[in-house]
C-alpha positions in Angstrom: 0.1 -0.2 -0.1 0.6 3.9 -0.5 2.0 5.6 2.5 -0.7 8.2 1.6 -3.5 5.5 1.5 -2.5 3.7 4.6 -2.4 7.4 6.5 -5.4 8.3 4.9 -7.0 4.6 6.5 -5.2 5.2 9.9 -7.1 8.8 10.7 -10.3 7.6 9.1 -10.3 4.3 11.7 -9.3 6.8 14.6 -11.8 9.0 13.8 -14.3 6.3 13.9 -13.3 5.0 17.4 -13.1 8.3 19.2 -15.8 10.4 17.8 -18.9 9.5 19.5 -22.0 8.9 17.0 -24.7 11.2 17.5 -27.5 10.4 19.2 -31.6 12.0 17.9 -34.6 11.4 20.6 -38.1 12.0 18.6 -40.7 12.5 20.9 -44.3 11.8 20.4 -46.5 15.0 19.1 -49.4 14.2 21.1 -53.3 15.4 20.3 -55.2 17.5 23.3 -57.0 13.9 24.0 -53.4 12.0 24.7 -52.5 14.6 27.1 -55.1 14.6 29.3 -55.6 10.5 29.0 -52.2 10.2 29.8 -52.0 13.1 32.8 -52.9 12.3 36.6 -53.3 15.6 37.2 -54.4 18.8 34.9 -54.4 22.3 36.8 -53.3 25.9 35.9 -51.1 27.3 38.6 -48.2 29.7 39.6 -45.0 28.4 40.0 -43.7 29.6 43.9 -40.8 27.4 43.9 -38.0 25.8 42.3 -35.3 24.1 43.8 -32.0 22.2 42.8 -31.4 18.5 44.4 -31.1 15.3 43.7 -32.8 11.3 44.1 -30.8 8.6 44.8 -31.9 5.9 42.1 -30.5 2.4 41.0 -27.5 3.2 42.8 -26.8 6.3 41.1 -28.0 9.9 41.6 -30.1 12.5 39.5 -30.3 16.1 39.4 -33.8 16.9 39.9 -35.5 19.9 40.3 -38.8 20.4 42.5 -41.6 22.8 42.0 -44.2 24.3 43.9 -46.8 25.7 42.4 -49.6 27.1 43.7 -52.8 25.5 41.8 -55.6 27.9 40.6 -57.6 26.1 38.5 -58.4 22.6 38.7 -59.5 19.9 35.4 -58.0 16.9 36.7 -56.9 14.7 39.6 -56.8 15.2 43.2 -55.0 17.9 45.3 -54.0 18.5 48.8 -55.3 21.3 50.7 -53.6 23.1 53.5 -55.1 26.7 55.3 -57.5 26.9 52.1 -54.5 26.9 49.8 -53.9 23.8 47.3 -50.3 23.3 46.5 -48.7 20.7 44.4 -45.2 19.4 44.9 -43.9 18.6 41.1 -40.0 16.5 41.6 -38.8 16.2 38.2 -35.0 14.7 36.2 -32.8 17.6 36.2 -30.6 17.9 32.9 -27.4 19.4 33.4 -27.0 22.6 31.3 -24.2 24.3 29.6 -21.7 25.1 31.9 -22.7 22.3 34.4 -19.5 22.0 37.0 -17.3 19.1 35.8 -17.3 15.7 38.2 -13.6 14.5 37.7 -12.8 17.0 35.2 -15.8 15.7 33.0 -19.0 17.4 32.4 -21.8 14.9 32.2 -24.4 15.9 29.7 -27.6 13.8 29.6 -28.7 11.6 26.8 -32.5 12.8 27.5 -34.0 15.8 25.3 -34.3 19.5 27.8 -37.6 18.7 30.1 -39.4 21.8 30.4 -38.3 24.4 33.2 -40.6 26.1 34.9 -40.1 30.1 35.5 -40.9 31.1 39.3 -43.5 33.6 39.4 -45.0 32.1 36.0 -48.5 30.6 35.2 -48.9 27.8 33.3 -51.4 24.9 32.6 -49.8 21.7 33.7 -50.3 18.0 32.7 -48.9 16.2 35.4 -47.7 12.3 35.1 -48.1 10.6 38.3 -44.8 10.2 40.1 -42.9 7.1 39.9 -42.4 4.9 43.3 -39.2 7.3 43.5 -41.3 10.3 43.6 -40.2 11.8 40.2 -42.9 13.3 37.7 -42.6 15.3 35.0 -45.1 17.3 32.0 -46.9 14.3 29.8 -45.1 14.9 26.6 -42.5 16.7 28.0 -42.8 20.4 26.9 -46.1 20.0 25.2 -47.8 19.3 28.4 -46.6 22.8 29.8 -48.8 25.6 28.7 -47.2 29.1 30.0 -49.7 31.7 30.3 -48.7 35.2 29.3 -50.3 38.5 28.2 -50.8 39.3 24.6 -50.5 43.2 24.1 -54.1 43.9 23.9 -53.9 42.1 27.8 -55.7 38.7 26.9 -54.5 35.7 28.6 -53.2 33.3 25.9 -51.6 29.5 25.9 -49.0 28.5 24.3 -46.8 24.9 25.0 -43.2 24.6 23.8 -43.7 23.6 21.0 -45.7 26.8 20.1 -49.2 24.4 20.4 -48.3 22.4 16.8 -50.7 19.5 16.5 -53.1 21.2 18.9 -54.3 24.8 17.8 -52.9 27.1 15.1 -50.2 28.9 17.2 -51.1 30.0 20.7 -54.6 30.2 22.3 -56.9 32.6 24.6 -56.4 30.7 28.2 -60.0 30.3 28.1 -60.0 28.5 24.5 -57.6 26.4 26.3 -59.8 25.8 29.5 -62.6 25.2 27.3 -61.2 22.4 25.0 -59.5 20.9 28.4 -63.3 20.6 29.9 -64.2 19.4 26.4 -62.1 16.9 26.4 -62.5 15.3 30.0 -66.6 14.9 29.8 
């Protein structure tokens, strides 16, 4: 063999061995019926707090975020009440982001798609899963089950999930439209 070809083959083989394979994760796009059916709870609420933490699972440690959410309107599920207020605790797997502190010189990144991050003080309509045996929960369909409530320039409450309601509505909808559609699905 020629030295030039041998060097090229060696470089190609080295690249094939050292470059990690690309991973693609697809999340099933859901209908409103699928979101409501798969959810343990569906409610509108305001995020009171977001606390990072960890959970010991299967001999390892998972990063988590625990959200306290003040429930303002209940569509589906059971809700504990204390002092006249209903507060739901949701502990989700936290996903290390860019700039996460290295451990033993290595930065670990999740192979999971990013879970929705809820902003403190923000209102949402959430479709949440039943907590697992270790107490972890998430929004159904990841970002599909977390509808952020915000005001339009005209002062009207609008709702949109992380996919801008793709497959559900034609873009953001009014909160009233979303609430009516959820009630229709549940009846």
